N, C-alpha and C positions, 0 to 999 in steps of 0.2 A: 836152232841158233847157229849161225855160221861162224867161221873162225874170227872174222873182223869184229862181230858183235861180242864174242867171248873176250877178245883182247881189249875192248873199250869199257872195262868196268872200273877202272881207277880214275881218281880225280886229276892226276897228272902223270906224265911219263918222262923217262930219261931219253936222251938222244939214241942210245942203242935200242931201247924198247920201241921207239917210234920207227927206227930203221927196220926192225923185224916186222912191225905191223904193216908198213907200206911197201916192203920188199926192196929196199935200197940199202946202201952202206951207211954206217954212221957218219962217214965223211960227207956223203951227199946231203944228209940231213943238216949237218953243220953249215954247208954251203947254202942250203935253202933258208936257214935261219939268218945267215949273214946277208943274203939278198932280200930279206924281209918277205919271203914267200910263205914262211911259217913263223908265227910269233913265238917267243920263248921268254922265260923269266929265270933269274938266278935265285936258287934256293941254297944259300950258303955259297959254296964253290961250284955246285952242280947246276948245269943248265937244264931246265925242265920245260915241257910243253904241256899246257893245260888240255884236258879232255875236250873242252868246247872248241879250242883252237884247232886241234887235230881233226875233230869232226867237221869243222868248217872247211879245212883244207881238203879233206876227202870228198866232201860234197862238191866243192868247186872243181876238183880234179875229175870227178865222175861226169859233171856237166860238160866240162871241156872235152872230155873223151867222146861223149855222145855227139857234141857239135862237130867234131872232126870227122866222124864217120857218116854224118848226114850229107856231106858234099859229094 
């Protein structure tokens, strides 16, 4: 099991957790949410990202990266 699979065991993640998983800063994740690149929900006062939404983002990102390198 790789590091990414190990980190994707929860039903939802905080902004800092998502930042660690995808290798960016929490600020960058907030920008991605604001730009609607990554869906989020409010759980009380905390913004969270559902596991399925994070998996969808990672899948799109991997597909996009593969397409860029095919040129």
